[in-house]
C-alpha positions as CSV (number, residue, x, y, z in Angstrom):
1,M,127.5,70.4,132.3
2,E,130.3,72.5,130.8
3,K,129.6,74.9,128.0
4,P,130.6,73.3,124.7
5,I,133.2,75.0,122.6
6,L,133.2,75.2,118.8
7,K,136.6,73.7,118.1
8,N,137.0,74.9,114.5
9,E,135.7,77.9,112.5
10,I,132.6,77.2,110.4
11,E,133.6,76.6,106.7
12,A,132.3,74.9,103.7
13,K,133.8,74.6,100.2
14,I,133.8,72.3,97.2
15,S,137.0,70.2,97.4
16,G,136.8,68.9,93.9
17,I,134.5,68.3,90.9
18,T,134.2,64.9,89.4
19,T,134.5,64.8,85.7
20,V,131.6,63.1,83.9
21,E,132.9,60.6,81.4
22,D,130.6,60.7,78.4
23,N,130.3,61.1,74.7
24,I,127.4,63.4,74.9
25,S,129.2,65.9,72.6
26,E,129.4,63.2,69.9
27,A,125.7,62.5,70.4
28,K,124.9,66.3,70.1
29,E,126.8,66.4,66.8
30,Y,124.8,63.4,65.6
31,A,121.6,65.1,66.6
32,L,122.4,68.3,64.7
33,Q,123.3,66.4,61.5
34,L,120.2,64.2,61.8
35,K,118.0,67.3,62.2
36,E,119.5,68.9,59.2
37,Y,119.1,65.7,57.2
38,Y,115.4,65.3,58.0
39,S,114.6,69.0,57.6
40,K,115.3,68.7,53.9
41,L,113.5,65.4,53.4
42,V,109.8,64.9,52.5
43,F,108.4,61.4,53.1
44,S,106.3,59.6,50.5
45,N,103.7,57.0,51.1
46,D,106.3,54.3,50.4
47,Q,108.5,55.7,53.1
48,L,105.9,56.0,55.8
49,E,106.8,52.8,57.6
50,E,110.5,53.7,57.5
51,A,109.7,57.1,59.0
52,K,107.8,55.6,61.9
53,T,110.7,53.2,62.6
54,E,113.1,56.1,62.5
55,R,110.9,58.2,64.8
56,A,110.9,55.3,67.3
57,S,114.7,55.0,67.1
58,I,115.2,58.8,67.7
59,N,112.8,58.7,70.7
60,K,114.7,55.8,72.1
61,I,118.0,57.8,72.0
62,V,116.2,60.9,73.5
63,K,115.0,58.7,76.5
64,K,118.5,57.2,77.0
65,I,120.1,60.7,77.1
66,S,117.4,61.9,79.4
67,D,117.9,59.0,81.8
68,Y,121.7,59.5,81.8
69,R,121.2,63.2,82.5
70,K,118.8,62.7,85.4
71,N,121.0,60.0,87.0
72,I,124.2,62.0,86.7
73,V,122.6,65.2,88.1
74,A,121.0,63.2,91.0
75,E,124.4,61.7,91.8
76,F,126.1,65.1,91.9
77,N,123.3,66.5,94.1
78,K,123.6,63.9,96.8
79,P,126.5,65.6,98.7
80,I,124.9,69.0,98.1
81,E,121.5,67.9,99.6
82,K,123.3,66.3,102.5
83,F,125.2,69.5,103.3
84,E,122.1,71.7,102.8
85,N,120.0,69.6,105.2
86,T,122.7,69.4,107.9
87,A,123.2,73.2,107.6
88,K,119.5,74.0,107.9
89,E,119.1,71.7,110.9
90,T,122.2,73.4,112.6
91,E,120.8,76.9,111.8
92,K,117.5,75.9,113.4
93,I,119.1,74.6,116.6
94,L,121.3,77.6,117.0
95,K,118.4,80.1,116.3
96,E,116.4,78.3,119.1
97,T,119.3,78.7,121.5
98,A,119.8,82.4,120.6
99,D,116.0,83.0,121.2
100,F,116.3,81.4,124.6
101,V,119.3,83.5,125.5
102,D,117.6,86.6,124.2
103,A,114.5,85.9,126.4
104,Q,116.8,85.6,129.5
105,V,118.5,88.8,128.7
106,K,115.2,90.7,128.2
107,N,113.8,89.2,131.4
108,Y,116.8,90.4,133.3
109,E,116.7,93.9,131.7
110,D,113.0,94.2,132.5
111,K,113.7,93.4,136.2
112,I,116.4,96.1,136.3
113,K,114.1,98.6,134.6
114,S,111.2,97.7,136.9
115,S,113.4,98.3,140.0
116,K,114.7,101.6,138.6
117,K,111.1,102.7,137.9
118,E,110.2,102.1,141.5
119,E,113.0,104.4,142.5
120,I,111.8,107.1,140.1
121,V,108.3,106.9,141.5
122,K,109.7,107.6,145.0
123,I,111.7,110.6,143.6
124,F,108.5,111.8,141.9
125,N,106.4,111.5,145.1
126,N,108.9,113.4,147.1
127,L,109.1,116.2,144.6
128,V,105.4,116.7,144.0
129,E,105.0,116.9,147.8
130,E,107.6,119.6,147.9
131,Y,105.8,121.5,145.2
132,D,102.4,120.8,146.7
133,F,101.3,119.1,143.4
134,T,100.2,115.8,145.0
135,D,96.5,116.1,143.9
136,L,97.4,117.9,140.7
137,L,100.0,115.7,138.9
138,K,100.2,112.0,138.2
139,F,103.5,110.1,137.7
140,E,102.6,109.3,134.1
141,M,102.3,113.0,133.2
142,V,106.0,113.6,133.7
143,F,107.5,110.2,133.3
144,N,109.7,109.6,130.2
145,E,110.7,106.1,129.0
146,R,114.3,107.3,128.5
147,Y,114.6,107.5,132.3
148,L,114.9,103.7,132.3
149,N,118.0,103.7,130.0
150,K,121.1,102.3,131.7
151,T,123.0,105.5,130.9
152,Y,120.4,107.8,132.5
153,E,121.5,108.2,136.2
154,L,118.9,108.7,138.9
155,E,120.4,112.1,139.8
156,S,119.8,113.2,136.2
157,V,116.2,111.8,136.4
158,K,115.6,113.8,139.6
159,K,116.9,117.0,138.1
160,D,114.8,116.6,135.0
161,I,111.6,116.0,137.0
162,S,112.5,118.9,139.3
163,D,113.0,121.2,136.3
164,K,109.6,120.1,134.9
165,L,107.8,120.8,138.1
166,T,109.5,124.2,138.4
167,K,108.2,125.1,134.9
168,I,104.7,123.7,135.7
169,S,104.6,125.8,138.9
170,S,105.6,128.9,137.0
171,D,103.1,128.3,134.2
172,I,100.2,127.7,136.6
173,K,101.0,130.9,138.5
174,A,100.9,132.7,135.1
175,I,97.4,131.2,134.5
176,K,96.1,132.3,137.9
177,D,97.5,135.8,137.3
178,L,95.1,136.0,134.3
179,N,92.3,136.2,136.9
180,S,90.1,134.4,134.3
181,E,86.7,133.1,135.2
182,Y,87.7,130.0,133.2
183,E,90.7,129.3,135.5
184,V,89.8,125.7,136.4
185,S,89.2,124.8,132.8
186,L,92.4,126.5,131.7
187,I,94.5,124.7,134.3
188,N,93.0,121.3,133.3
189,N,93.8,122.2,129.6
190,Y,97.4,123.1,130.6
191,L,97.9,119.8,132.4
192,S,97.0,117.9,129.2
193,T,99.4,119.8,127.0
194,F,101.9,121.7,129.3
195,D,101.7,124.4,126.7
196,L,101.2,127.9,128.3
197,S,100.8,129.7,124.9
198,K,97.9,127.4,123.9
199,V,96.2,128.0,127.3
200,I,96.5,131.8,126.9
201,A,95.0,131.5,123.4
202,E,92.2,129.3,124.7
203,N,91.4,131.9,127.4
204,K,91.2,134.6,124.7
205,R,88.9,132.4,122.6
206,L,86.6,131.7,125.5
207,Y,86.1,135.4,126.3
208,E,85.6,136.2,122.6
209,L,83.0,133.4,122.4
210,K,81.3,134.8,125.5
211,E,81.1,138.2,124.0
212,Q,79.7,136.8,120.7
213,T,77.1,134.8,122.6
214,K,76.1,137.9,124.6
215,K,75.7,140.0,121.5
216,A,73.6,137.3,119.8
217,Q,71.3,137.1,122.9
218,E,71.0,140.9,122.9
219,N,70.1,140.8,119.2
220,I,67.4,138.2,119.8
221,Q,66.0,140.2,122.8
222,N,66.0,143.4,120.8
223,N,64.3,141.8,117.8
224,H,61.7,140.3,120.2
225,Q,61.1,143.7,121.8
226,E,60.7,145.3,118.5
227,K,58.1,142.8,117.5
228,I,56.2,143.4,120.7
229,E,56.3,147.2,120.3
230,K,55.0,146.9,116.7
231,M,52.2,144.6,117.9
232,L,51.2,147.1,120.6
233,Q,51.0,149.9,118.1
234,K,48.6,148.0,115.8
235,E,45.1,146.9,116.5
236,V,44.3,143.3,115.7
237,P,41.7,143.1,113.0
238,G,38.4,141.3,113.9
239,E,36.9,138.4,112.0
240,E,33.5,138.6,110.2
241,I,32.2,136.0,112.6
242,D,34.0,136.6,115.8
243,P,32.2,135.1,118.9
244,I,32.9,136.6,122.3
245,K,34.8,134.2,124.7
246,E,35.7,134.7,128.3
247,Y,38.9,133.3,130.0
248,T,40.3,133.6,133.5
249,L,44.1,133.8,133.4
250,R,46.7,134.3,136.1
251,I,49.6,136.1,134.7
252,K,53.0,136.5,136.4
253,A,55.5,138.8,134.7
254,P,57.7,141.9,135.3
255,L,55.7,145.1,135.8
256,S,56.9,146.6,132.5
257,K,55.5,143.6,130.6
258,L,52.2,143.7,132.5
259,Q,51.9,147.4,131.6
260,A,52.6,146.5,128.0
261,L,50.0,143.7,128.1
262,R,47.4,146.2,129.5
263,K,48.2,148.6,126.7
264,F,47.7,145.8,124.1
265,L,44.3,144.9,125.7
266,E,43.1,148.5,125.8
267,L,44.2,149.0,122.2
268,N,42.2,146.1,121.0
269,N,39.1,147.0,123.2
270,I,39.4,143.8,125.2
271,D,37.6,143.9,128.5
272,F,39.6,142.7,131.5
273,E,39.5,143.1,135.3
274,K,42.0,142.5,138.0
275,V,41.3,139.5,140.2
276,E,42.8,139.5,143.7
């Protein structure tokens, strides 16, 4: 089947307006005069029947004008409605066709991009092997969607990835030169951000945290030791009713602490003996 050709440009215009032959202006003038006439009139009981008759006569004229108006408007709207329906149907058909063509174009472009991405993966694998980063870097860590653009040549992609790996290699060397005990953590941190300055700041933070923790532990230890020393210098007061109890304990501790315990027992006149 040959592709159909639109023979003429799309166009639509009103070729002429039919004149409505009517005397509605005369009726309007009559209506205005009638309104003015009745606005100044007050009906008496004797005129009530006449008023009802007049009301029915006026309503009859209103209905007749209304019917003419609706019929004339409907007649004028027929060609407009026909044109509108045909235009909407045509738009719908063409939109469906455009969507189908668009899907075909996208499908083809996706295939081209998929094929190009496979070539980029090969380039990446070769480069990471050269830099000895096979176990360190994943493709997604350096891949950029713009590589798939039609204007981005594979040679440019290769150079871009190579430049990235060169920088990564240099930054990792700088991290190792820190000789930090947190080296593994720092390298993992770097691989998630590729920001060397943040990694250096993190190394500083970790060492400061370590120092703060050490000081806190030392303070706790010193406070504990002070409490022990104060306890050893003061005899424990006895109770008014203070029965004698005997326990056998096996104590395991550094010699200095055992000596302190002995001092405490002697200070409080507590009998004890060494059991081998």
